[in-house]
N, CA, C and O atoms as a CHARMM CRD file, in Angstrom:
* protein
*
  276
    1    1 MET  N    114.53600 125.38900 102.57100 PROA 1      0.00000
    2    1 MET  CA   114.28300 123.97400 102.28700 PROA 1      0.00000
    3    1 MET  C    113.09800 123.49900 103.08600 PROA 1      0.00000
    4    1 MET  O    113.14900 123.69200 104.30000 PROA 1      0.00000
    5    2 LYS  N    112.15000 122.96800 102.63100 PROA 2      0.00000
    6    2 LYS  CA   110.91600 122.23300 103.11900 PROA 2      0.00000
    7    2 LYS  C    111.28200 120.96200 104.04000 PROA 2      0.00000
    8    2 LYS  O    111.88800 120.03100 103.51000 PROA 2      0.00000
    9    3 ILE  N    111.00200 120.90900 105.13100 PROA 3      0.00000
   10    3 ILE  CA   111.07200 119.54200 105.83100 PROA 3      0.00000
   11    3 ILE  C    110.02800 118.59700 105.24000 PROA 3      0.00000
   12    3 ILE  O    108.93500 119.14800 105.11000 PROA 3      0.00000
   13    4 LYS  N    110.07500 117.22600 104.81800 PROA 4      0.00000
   14    4 LYS  CA   109.11600 116.62500 104.46600 PROA 4      0.00000
   15    4 LYS  C    108.45100 115.88800 105.75600 PROA 4      0.00000
   16    4 LYS  O    109.25400 115.49100 106.60100 PROA 4      0.00000
   17    5 VAL  N    107.23900 115.69300 105.96600 PROA 5      0.00000
   18    5 VAL  CA   106.42700 115.07300 107.04800 PROA 5      0.00000
   19    5 VAL  C    105.93300 114.09200 106.85000 PROA 5      0.00000
   20    5 VAL  O    105.16600 114.17800 105.89100 PROA 5      0.00000
   21    6 GLU  N    105.98400 112.84900 107.41600 PROA 6      0.00000
   22    6 GLU  CA   105.38000 111.72800 107.37000 PROA 6      0.00000
   23    6 GLU  C    104.52800 111.59600 108.41500 PROA 6      0.00000
   24    6 GLU  O    104.95000 112.02800 109.48800 PROA 6      0.00000
   25    7 VAL  N    103.36900 111.08400 108.39600 PROA 7      0.00000
   26    7 VAL  CA   102.33000 110.94500 109.44500 PROA 7      0.00000
   27    7 VAL  C    102.29000 109.53000 109.64600 PROA 7      0.00000
   28    7 VAL  O    102.03200 108.90100 108.62000 PROA 7      0.00000
   29    8 CYS  N    102.49600 108.77000 110.80500 PROA 8      0.00000
   30    8 CYS  CA   102.15000 107.52100 110.84800 PROA 8      0.00000
   31    8 CYS  C    100.36900 107.39000 111.30900 PROA 8      0.00000
   32    8 CYS  O     99.81000 107.96200 112.24500 PROA 8      0.00000
   33    9 ALA  N     99.76500 106.43100 110.28500 PROA 9      0.00000
   34    9 ALA  CA    98.38500 106.47200 110.56800 PROA 9      0.00000
   35    9 ALA  C     97.95400 105.00300 111.07400 PROA 9      0.00000
   36    9 ALA  O     98.56400 103.95600 110.85400 PROA 9      0.00000
   37   10 GLY  N     96.69200 105.18000 111.84700 PROA 10     0.00000
   38   10 GLY  CA    96.26000 103.50300 111.93000 PROA 10     0.00000
   39   10 GLY  C     94.50700 103.70800 111.53400 PROA 10     0.00000
   40   10 GLY  O     93.65700 103.20100 112.26400 PROA 10     0.00000
   41   11 SER  N     94.19600 104.37200 110.51000 PROA 11     0.00000
   42   11 SER  CA    92.97900 104.22000 110.15400 PROA 11     0.00000
   43   11 SER  C     92.88000 105.28600 108.81500 PROA 11     0.00000
   44   11 SER  O     93.69100 106.10700 108.38800 PROA 11     0.00000
   45   12 VAL  N     91.52300 104.89500 108.35500 PROA 12     0.00000
   46   12 VAL  CA    91.31800 105.93900 106.94300 PROA 12     0.00000
   47   12 VAL  C     91.28600 107.21000 107.55700 PROA 12     0.00000
   48   12 VAL  O     92.08100 108.09200 107.23300 PROA 12     0.00000
   49   13 GLN  N     90.39900 107.36400 108.44400 PROA 13     0.00000
   50   13 GLN  CA    90.37100 108.77700 109.12300 PROA 13     0.00000
   51   13 GLN  C     91.55400 109.35300 109.54700 PROA 13     0.00000
   52   13 GLN  O     91.70800 110.56700 109.41500 PROA 13     0.00000
   53   14 ASP  N     92.34000 108.71600 109.99600 PROA 14     0.00000
   54   14 ASP  CA    93.64500 109.16500 110.28700 PROA 14     0.00000
   55   14 ASP  C     94.30300 109.64300 109.04500 PROA 14     0.00000
   56   14 ASP  O     95.10000 110.57900 109.11100 PROA 14     0.00000
   57   15 CYS  N     94.06200 109.14300 108.07200 PROA 15     0.00000
   58   15 CYS  CA    95.01700 109.46800 106.90300 PROA 15     0.00000
   59   15 CYS  C     94.30900 110.64300 105.91500 PROA 15     0.00000
   60   15 CYS  O     94.79500 111.15900 104.90900 PROA 15     0.00000
   61   16 ILE  N     93.15900 110.86000 106.46500 PROA 16     0.00000
   62   16 ILE  CA    92.47200 112.18800 105.99100 PROA 16     0.00000
   63   16 ILE  C     92.82600 113.40700 106.73500 PROA 16     0.00000
   64   16 ILE  O     92.92200 114.52300 106.22300 PROA 16     0.00000
   65   17 THR  N     93.02800 113.10400 108.06100 PROA 17     0.00000
   66   17 THR  CA    93.31200 114.02900 108.68200 PROA 17     0.00000
   67   17 THR  C     94.71700 114.71100 108.67900 PROA 17     0.00000
   68   17 THR  O     95.00300 115.87900 108.94400 PROA 17     0.00000
   69   18 ALA  N     95.57900 113.59000 108.28000 PROA 18     0.00000
   70   18 ALA  CA    96.99200 113.85800 108.06700 PROA 18     0.00000
   71   18 ALA  C     96.82500 114.68000 106.99000 PROA 18     0.00000
   72   18 ALA  O     97.06200 115.87500 107.16400 PROA 18     0.00000
   73   19 GLN  N     96.42100 114.25200 105.76900 PROA 19     0.00000
   74   19 GLN  CA    96.43100 114.97300 104.51000 PROA 19     0.00000
   75   19 GLN  C     95.99800 116.64100 104.93700 PROA 19     0.00000
   76   19 GLN  O     96.79200 117.57100 104.80200 PROA 19     0.00000
   77   20 ALA  N     94.77900 116.77900 105.39900 PROA 20     0.00000
   78   20 ALA  CA    94.20300 117.81100 105.58100 PROA 20     0.00000
   79   20 ALA  C     95.14300 118.54800 106.54900 PROA 20     0.00000
   80   20 ALA  O     95.04200 119.77100 106.46000 PROA 20     0.00000
   81   21 GLN  N     95.92200 118.15700 107.34000 PROA 21     0.00000
   82   21 GLN  CA    96.91500 118.83000 108.40100 PROA 21     0.00000
   83   21 GLN  C     98.20000 119.32600 107.48100 PROA 21     0.00000
   84   21 GLN  O     98.90000 120.23300 107.93100 PROA 21     0.00000
   85   22 GLY  N     98.54100 118.68800 106.08600 PROA 22     0.00000
   86   22 GLY  CA    99.37800 119.27000 105.48500 PROA 22     0.00000
   87   22 GLY  C    100.65300 118.36100 105.75100 PROA 22     0.00000
   88   22 GLY  O    101.75300 118.86400 105.97700 PROA 22     0.00000
   89   23 ALA  N    100.40300 116.78000 105.70300 PROA 23     0.00000
   90   23 ALA  CA   101.53100 115.77400 106.01600 PROA 23     0.00000
   91   23 ALA  C    101.94700 115.83800 104.31200 PROA 23     0.00000
   92   23 ALA  O    101.30200 116.39900 103.42600 PROA 23     0.00000
   93   24 ASP  N    103.14200 115.12900 104.19100 PROA 24     0.00000
   94   24 ASP  CA   103.52800 114.88300 102.66700 PROA 24     0.00000
   95   24 ASP  C    103.51300 113.54400 102.22100 PROA 24     0.00000
   96   24 ASP  O    103.61400 113.29600 101.01900 PROA 24     0.00000
   97   25 ARG  N    103.39800 112.65500 103.07400 PROA 25     0.00000
   98   25 ARG  CA   103.30700 111.06900 103.06300 PROA 25     0.00000
   99   25 ARG  C    102.91900 110.73900 104.38200 PROA 25     0.00000
  100   25 ARG  O    103.15100 111.32400 105.44000 PROA 25     0.00000
  101   26 ILE  N    102.01400 109.25300 104.03700 PROA 26     0.00000
  102   26 ILE  CA   101.76200 108.46400 105.33200 PROA 26     0.00000
  103   26 ILE  C    101.94600 107.19100 105.25900 PROA 26     0.00000
  104   26 ILE  O    101.85700 106.53500 104.22100 PROA 26     0.00000
  105   27 GLU  N    102.29200 106.63700 106.68200 PROA 27     0.00000
  106   27 GLU  CA   102.46100 105.38100 106.80100 PROA 27     0.00000
  107   27 GLU  C    101.60600 104.83300 107.58400 PROA 27     0.00000
  108   27 GLU  O    101.58500 104.94900 108.80900 PROA 27     0.00000
  109   28 LEU  N    100.65200 104.03700 106.72500 PROA 28     0.00000
  110   28 LEU  CA    99.45300 103.54400 107.11400 PROA 28     0.00000
  111   28 LEU  C     99.68700 102.05200 107.68000 PROA 28     0.00000
  112   28 LEU  O    100.06000 101.15800 106.92100 PROA 28     0.00000
  113   29 ASN  N     99.43200 101.81200 109.14900 PROA 29     0.00000
  114   29 ASN  CA    99.45800 100.69300 109.56100 PROA 29     0.00000
  115   29 ASN  C     98.31200 100.17800 110.26400 PROA 29     0.00000
  116   29 ASN  O     97.35000 100.94000 110.36400 PROA 29     0.00000
  117   30 ASN  N     98.21200  98.75200 110.89400 PROA 30     0.00000
  118   30 ASN  CA    97.17400  98.51100 111.54900 PROA 30     0.00000
  119   30 ASN  C     97.70500  98.01400 112.88200 PROA 30     0.00000
  120   30 ASN  O     98.83300  97.52100 112.90800 PROA 30     0.00000
  121   31 ALA  N     96.82700  98.12300 114.23000 PROA 31     0.00000
  122   31 ALA  CA    97.38600  97.50100 115.31700 PROA 31     0.00000
  123   31 ALA  C     98.33300  98.32700 115.95100 PROA 31     0.00000
  124   31 ALA  O     99.18100  97.72600 116.61100 PROA 31     0.00000
  125   32 LEU  N     98.41200  99.74400 115.91100 PROA 32     0.00000
  126   32 LEU  CA    99.49100 100.55000 116.31100 PROA 32     0.00000
  127   32 LEU  C     99.83500 100.07500 117.98100 PROA 32     0.00000
  128   32 LEU  O    100.98400 100.05900 118.42200 PROA 32     0.00000
  129   33 PHE  N     98.90900  99.78900 118.59900 PROA 33     0.00000
  130   33 PHE  CA    99.44900  99.39400 119.88100 PROA 33     0.00000
  131   33 PHE  C    100.13900  98.29000 120.23700 PROA 33     0.00000
  132   33 PHE  O    100.62100  98.11500 121.35700 PROA 33     0.00000
  133   34 LEU  N    100.21900  97.40200 119.16600 PROA 34     0.00000
  134   34 LEU  CA   101.04100  96.29300 119.10200 PROA 34     0.00000
  135   34 LEU  C    102.50000  96.64700 118.17200 PROA 34     0.00000
  136   34 LEU  O    103.23500  95.78500 117.68900 PROA 34     0.00000
  137   35 GLY  N    102.67400  97.99100 118.08000 PROA 35     0.00000
  138   35 GLY  CA   103.76700  98.30000 117.18000 PROA 35     0.00000
  139   35 GLY  C    103.76700  98.59100 115.84000 PROA 35     0.00000
  140   35 GLY  O    104.73900  98.96500 115.18300 PROA 35     0.00000
  141   36 GLY  N    102.49900  98.38300 115.40600 PROA 36     0.00000
  142   36 GLY  CA   102.12300  98.35200 113.95500 PROA 36     0.00000
  143   36 GLY  C    102.41500  97.18000 113.40900 PROA 36     0.00000
  144   36 GLY  O    103.47000  96.58200 113.61700 PROA 36     0.00000
  145   37 LEU  N    101.23200  96.67000 112.46700 PROA 37     0.00000
  146   37 LEU  CA   101.13100  95.60800 111.76500 PROA 37     0.00000
  147   37 LEU  C    100.70300  96.13300 110.16200 PROA 37     0.00000
  148   37 LEU  O    100.30100  97.25500 109.85700 PROA 37     0.00000
  149   38 THR  N    100.90300  95.05900 109.33200 PROA 38     0.00000
  150   38 THR  CA   100.27500  95.42400 107.93700 PROA 38     0.00000
  151   38 THR  C     98.76500  95.75200 107.90000 PROA 38     0.00000
  152   38 THR  O     98.02400  95.03500 108.57400 PROA 38     0.00000
  153   39 PRO  N     98.35600  96.53300 107.34400 PROA 39     0.00000
  154   39 PRO  CA    97.03500  96.84300 107.05400 PROA 39     0.00000
  155   39 PRO  C     96.32600  96.11300 106.12200 PROA 39     0.00000
  156   39 PRO  O     96.90500  95.80000 105.08200 PROA 39     0.00000
  157   40 SER  N     95.06200  95.75000 106.32000 PROA 40     0.00000
  158   40 SER  CA    94.69700  94.96000 104.94300 PROA 40     0.00000
  159   40 SER  C     94.73400  95.91100 103.97000 PROA 40     0.00000
  160   40 SER  O     95.07300  97.09400 103.92200 PROA 40     0.00000
  161   41 VAL  N     94.19300  94.90200 103.01300 PROA 41     0.00000
  162   41 VAL  CA    94.15700  95.45500 101.52600 PROA 41     0.00000
  163   41 VAL  C     92.98000  96.46700 101.45500 PROA 41     0.00000
  164   41 VAL  O     93.01800  97.52900 100.83400 PROA 41     0.00000
  165   42 ALA  N     92.02000  96.03500 102.11300 PROA 42     0.00000
  166   42 ALA  CA    90.51900  96.83800 102.21900 PROA 42     0.00000
  167   42 ALA  C     91.10900  98.05700 102.64200 PROA 42     0.00000
  168   42 ALA  O     90.92900  99.01100 101.88400 PROA 42     0.00000
  169   43 THR  N     91.90100  98.29000 103.87700 PROA 43     0.00000
  170   43 THR  CA    91.73200  99.67000 104.23200 PROA 43     0.00000
  171   43 THR  C     92.81300 100.60600 103.54300 PROA 43     0.00000
  172   43 THR  O     92.71800 101.83300 103.51800 PROA 43     0.00000
  173   44 LEU  N     94.04500  99.73700 102.88200 PROA 44     0.00000
  174   44 LEU  CA    94.81400 100.35100 101.97800 PROA 44     0.00000
  175   44 LEU  C     94.00600 101.13700 100.86200 PROA 44     0.00000
  176   44 LEU  O     94.09200 102.32300 100.54300 PROA 44     0.00000
  177   45 THR  N     93.15700 100.08200 100.33800 PROA 45     0.00000
  178   45 THR  CA    92.37200 100.50600  98.96900 PROA 45     0.00000
  179   45 THR  C     91.34300 101.72900  99.53800 PROA 45     0.00000
  180   45 THR  O     91.13600 102.69400  98.80200 PROA 45     0.00000
  181   46 GLU  N     90.80000 101.66600 100.67600 PROA 46     0.00000
  182   46 GLU  CA    89.67100 102.66300 100.87800 PROA 46     0.00000
  183   46 GLU  C     90.55600 104.05000 101.12100 PROA 46     0.00000
  184   46 GLU  O     90.17400 104.99200 100.42600 PROA 46     0.00000
  185   47 ALA  N     91.67500 104.31500 101.99700 PROA 47     0.00000
  186   47 ALA  CA    92.55300 105.32000 102.38100 PROA 47     0.00000
  187   47 ALA  C     92.90500 105.81900 101.05100 PROA 47     0.00000
  188   47 ALA  O     92.80400 107.03400 100.88400 PROA 47     0.00000
  189   48 LYS  N     93.35900 104.98600  99.93500 PROA 48     0.00000
  190   48 LYS  CA    93.87100 105.57700  98.48500 PROA 48     0.00000
  191   48 LYS  C     92.53900 106.43500  98.27300 PROA 48     0.00000
  192   48 LYS  O     92.68700 107.64500  98.09700 PROA 48     0.00000
  193   49 LYS  N     91.28300 105.91500  98.27800 PROA 49     0.00000
  194   49 LYS  CA    90.09800 106.71000  97.72600 PROA 49     0.00000
  195   49 LYS  C     90.18100 108.05400  98.10600 PROA 49     0.00000
  196   49 LYS  O     89.89600 108.93700  97.29600 PROA 49     0.00000
  197   50 HSD  N     90.67100 108.40300  99.66700 PROA 50     0.00000
  198   50 HSD  CA    90.39200 109.45900 100.12600 PROA 50     0.00000
  199   50 HSD  C     91.68400 110.47400 100.25100 PROA 50     0.00000
  200   50 HSD  O     91.44000 111.60900 100.66000 PROA 50     0.00000
  201   51 VAL  N     93.04700 110.13300  99.92400 PROA 51     0.00000
  202   51 VAL  CA    93.88400 110.96300  99.91600 PROA 51     0.00000
  203   51 VAL  C     94.62900 110.88700  98.61900 PROA 51     0.00000
  204   51 VAL  O     94.68000 109.88100  97.91200 PROA 51     0.00000
  205   52 ALA  N     95.24300 112.12100  98.34700 PROA 52     0.00000
  206   52 ALA  CA    96.17400 112.42300  97.21300 PROA 52     0.00000
  207   52 ALA  C     97.54500 111.87500  97.30800 PROA 52     0.00000
  208   52 ALA  O     98.11400 111.25800  96.40800 PROA 52     0.00000
  209   53 ILE  N     98.11100 112.20200  98.68300 PROA 53     0.00000
  210   53 ILE  CA    99.42500 111.84900  99.16400 PROA 53     0.00000
  211   53 ILE  C     99.97000 110.51400  98.91200 PROA 53     0.00000
  212   53 ILE  O     99.29900 109.48200  98.93500 PROA 53     0.00000
  213   54 PRO  N    100.96500 110.57400  98.72200 PROA 54     0.00000
  214   54 PRO  CA   101.64800 108.70500  98.79800 PROA 54     0.00000
  215   54 PRO  C    101.31300 108.38400 100.21700 PROA 54     0.00000
  216   54 PRO  O    101.32700 109.23100 101.11000 PROA 54     0.00000
  217   55 ILE  N    101.00000 107.07600 100.39500 PROA 55     0.00000
  218   55 ILE  CA   100.80200 106.04300 101.40600 PROA 55     0.00000
  219   55 ILE  C    101.58500 104.82000 101.01900 PROA 55     0.00000
  220   55 ILE  O    101.66500 104.20400  99.95600 PROA 55     0.00000
  221   56 ILE  N    102.14800 104.65100 102.21600 PROA 56     0.00000
  222   56 ILE  CA   103.40600 103.45300 102.30600 PROA 56     0.00000
  223   56 ILE  C    102.65100 102.65200 103.47400 PROA 56     0.00000
  224   56 ILE  O    101.79600 103.13300 104.21800 PROA 56     0.00000
  225   57 THR  N    103.07300 101.50200 103.48600 PROA 57     0.00000
  226   57 THR  CA   102.73800 100.55000 104.69800 PROA 57     0.00000
  227   57 THR  C    104.01800  99.31300 105.37800 PROA 57     0.00000
  228   57 THR  O    104.91700  98.71800 104.78500 PROA 57     0.00000
  229   58 MET  N    103.71700  99.29300 106.42900 PROA 58     0.00000
  230   58 MET  CA   104.62000  98.65000 107.15900 PROA 58     0.00000
  231   58 MET  C    104.24000  97.14900 106.70800 PROA 58     0.00000
  232   58 MET  O    103.08400  96.75300 106.56300 PROA 58     0.00000
  233   59 VAL  N    105.34600  96.42000 106.52100 PROA 59     0.00000
  234   59 VAL  CA   104.90500  94.89600 106.34200 PROA 59     0.00000
  235   59 VAL  C    105.66400  93.87600 107.45900 PROA 59     0.00000
  236   59 VAL  O    106.80600  93.42400 107.54700 PROA 59     0.00000
  237   60 ARG  N    104.39500  93.74700 108.29000 PROA 60     0.00000
  238   60 ARG  CA   104.71700  93.17900 109.26700 PROA 60     0.00000
  239   60 ARG  C    103.53000  92.40600 109.98600 PROA 60     0.00000
  240   60 ARG  O    102.72600  92.94300 110.74800 PROA 60     0.00000
  241   61 ALA  N    103.54100  90.98400 109.60700 PROA 61     0.00000
  242   61 ALA  CA   102.37100  90.20700 109.67500 PROA 61     0.00000
  243   61 ALA  C    101.93900  89.84600 111.31000 PROA 61     0.00000
  244   61 ALA  O    100.81100  89.40500 111.52900 PROA 61     0.00000
  245   62 GLN  N    102.74100  90.02500 112.23800 PROA 62     0.00000
  246   62 GLN  CA   102.30400  89.64900 113.51000 PROA 62     0.00000
  247   62 GLN  C    102.98900  90.51900 114.14700 PROA 62     0.00000
  248   62 GLN  O    103.77300  91.31200 113.62600 PROA 62     0.00000
  249   63 ALA  N    102.65300  90.39400 115.68700 PROA 63     0.00000
  250   63 ALA  CA   103.27300  90.82600 116.74200 PROA 63     0.00000
  251   63 ALA  C    104.63300  90.38000 117.18900 PROA 63     0.00000
  252   63 ALA  O    105.00400  89.29000 116.75300 PROA 63     0.00000
  253   64 GLY  N    105.47800  91.07300 118.02700 PROA 64     0.00000
  254   64 GLY  CA   106.52800  90.49600 118.67500 PROA 64     0.00000
  255   64 GLY  C    107.80500  91.06900 117.51100 PROA 64     0.00000
  256   64 GLY  O    108.09200  92.14800 116.99200 PROA 64     0.00000
  257   65 TRP  N    108.35000  89.63300 117.46900 PROA 65     0.00000
  258   65 TRP  CA   109.71500  90.23400 116.59600 PROA 65     0.00000
  259   65 TRP  C    109.59200  90.17700 115.21500 PROA 65     0.00000
  260   65 TRP  O    108.83700  89.41700 114.60700 PROA 65     0.00000
  261   66 PHE  N    110.38300  91.03600 114.70500 PROA 66     0.00000
  262   66 PHE  CA   110.18100  91.46200 113.14200 PROA 66     0.00000
  263   66 PHE  C    110.72300  90.29500 112.13100 PROA 66     0.00000
  264   66 PHE  O    110.87500  90.69900 110.97800 PROA 66     0.00000
  265   67 SER  N    111.02200  88.99700 112.34400 PROA 67     0.00000
  266   67 SER  CA   111.67700  88.10500 111.80300 PROA 67     0.00000
  267   67 SER  C    110.48300  86.90300 112.01600 PROA 67     0.00000
  268   67 SER  O    110.02200  86.47700 113.07500 PROA 67     0.00000
  269   68 LEU  N    110.16100  86.52200 110.63100 PROA 68     0.00000
  270   68 LEU  CA   109.48600  85.34500 111.00200 PROA 68     0.00000
  271   68 LEU  C    109.92100  83.90200 110.82500 PROA 68     0.00000
  272   68 LEU  O    110.54200  83.53400 109.82700 PROA 68     0.00000
  273   69 HSD  N    109.61900  83.18700 111.70500 PROA 69     0.00000
  274   69 HSD  CA   110.73300  81.89400 111.66500 PROA 69     0.00000
  275   69 HSD  C    109.68200  80.68400 111.77700 PROA 69     0.00000
  276   69 HSD  O    110.08100  79.52000 111.78400 PROA 69     0.00000
């Protein structure tokens, strides 16, 4: 049984590298130093132009707590 490998990426180049190294899926984020934020639509669109494997994103609009009040 093959173990699925998901890579956390912070840029389009990270996505390209992850696919080249055999990742099965990418979680694309922005601002990884803040724990990860939702990437821009432009970044996601550009990443999808360069990789064929599935890309998911974190939905988190701000640093800090995960709930918005």
